[in-house]
NUMAR-719686 format. One record per residue (C-alpha): x, y, z. Coordinates in steps of 0.25 Angstrom, whole numbers, plus 5000, padded with zeros to 4 digits. Example, Ala and Ser with C-alpha at 12.3 -4.5 7.8 and 13.67 -1.06 7.14 Angstrom:
// NUMAR-719686
504949825031;505549965029;
// end
This chain:
// NUMAR-719686
500050005000;500550144997;500750225010;499750335014;500350455021;499850475036;499550625032;498550575021;497850475031;497650595041;496850665030;495750565030;495150615043;493650585039;493950455033;494750405045;493850475055;495050555060;494750635073;496150685077;497550685071;498850705078;500050715069;501450775068;501550905060;502050825047;501250695045;502150595039;502150445037;501350345028;500350235031;500450095025;499850005035;498750015046;498849955060;497649935069;497749915084;496449895091;497049825104;497649885116;499049925114;499549995101;500549885097;499849765102;500149655092;500349745080;501449765070;501549895062;502149915048;502850045044;501950155040;500750105048;499550175054;499150125067;497650125071;497450125086;496150085093;495750145106;496150015113;497450015106;497750155111;497150135125;496050235126;495850215141;497250285143;497150435144;498350445135;497950335126;498950225121;500150225131;501250205121;501550055125;501850025110;503350025107;503850145099;504350065088;502950015085;502550155080;503750175071;502850115060;501650195063;501350315054;500050355060;499150315072;497650315071;496750305083;495350255082;494250315090;495050385100;495850515103;497250535101;497850535115;498950615122;499950505121;499650485106;499850635103;501150625110;501550505102;501150565089;502050695092;503150605096;503150505085;502550605074;501450495072;500150545067;498950505075;497450515071;496150475078;494950415071;493450405076;493450265069;493750135076;495050065073;494349965063;493650075055;494850165055;495750055050;494750025039;494750165034;496250185035;496350055027;495450105016;496250235016;497650175015;497050085004;496450204996;497650294998;498750194998;498250094987;497450214981;496250124979;494850134984;493450084981;492250184980;490750164977;490450234964;490350214949;491450224940;491250264925;491950324913;491250444908;491750534897;493050474898;493150504913;493150404924;492050444934;491750384948;490350414952;490150414967;489050434977;488150364987;487550234985;486250244976;486550384971;486650334957;488050314953;487850184945;486650244938;487450364934;488650284930;487750204921;487050324915;488450374911;488750244903;488550304889;489450364878;490650284881;490650294896;491150174904;490750104917;491850054927;491250024940;490050034949;489950034964;491349994969;492450074962;493950054965;494750174963;496250164962;497250284962;498350274952;499350394952;498450514950;497250444944;496150354950;495650234943;494350164946;493750024944;492649934949;492849854962;493149704959;491849654965;490949754958;491749784945;490949764932;489549774939;488549884941;487449894952;486249944944;485149994953;483849904950;484649804942;485749754951;487249724949;487549714934;488749684926;489249814920;489649754907;488249694905;487549834909;488449924901;489249834891;490649774892;491249894885;490749994894;491549944907;492849994911;493749924922;494450044927;494550194924;495250314929;494350394938;494250544933;493050604941;492150574953;490650604952;489850594966;488350584964;487650654976;486250684979;485750814974;485350864987;486850854992;487550984995;488650954985;487750914974;488150974960;487551104957;487451154943;487951294942;488751384932;489751284928;488951164930;489451064941;490151094953;491651114954;492250984954;492950934967;493950824969;493950694977;495150614980;495050464977;496250374979;497250494980;496750564967;495850684967;494650664957;493650774952;492350744959;490950794956;489650784964;488350764956;486950754960;486350624958;485050604950;483950504949;484250504934;485650444932;485750504918;485650644924;486850614933;487650554922;487450684914;487950764926;489150664927;489550684912;489350834914;490350834926;491350754918;491350844906;491850954915;493050864921;
// end
């Protein structure tokens, strides 16, 4: 796995449930491994590899003690630790002193150690391996790779199917795997759902049967994101002078992609026309 910097990890406050951070003025170090200690005693039966992030549960830290974990673990144990993460607890006086003495960043999270470990695992995989799975529909429209996003049932699949004319191509429905390669993002269907489309009222159909074998692509470069939202949402697209809102950007697997919000509609053909209008401005 490619190393992810500690500094970058600390920017994912909402995703990791971070409530407090104590770190040296200049955050250094990288993370390649996660180590989770749920028992009493930080080093009980554990081995750390270089560039590890250590997750400590309340039991491991010893929350009953006013100053928290008493430092019984040997100093050599922490040579491989790039960062400490505390689950569902405050950063104690002792650990603040430890952070200052060793220049080890520490953050606390409102999540329990199991959920925090899961979220960190996903983050390292996404940022290190530069691969993530998202729920959406991936199509090629007017020569551009477009990922349609939005909540379940909002009409992503119907809009994607409405776009399947005049040389446009289908790639994936529901589970889309995104992979960062250099400064570009490529998308494909998840192995378990690739080649299938879930059509409301008709069930799960083979994409080749529905659209024809020549209309399906295995993978494409993703050039733009379109998020379908309810027309009553605050950020719904407003048509004004220049047409659609100024585009913004959303980061996916380390690459910033242009992203537009479009109001959903009961008629997927109207949404498809809006998508094409947006793409013509890209």
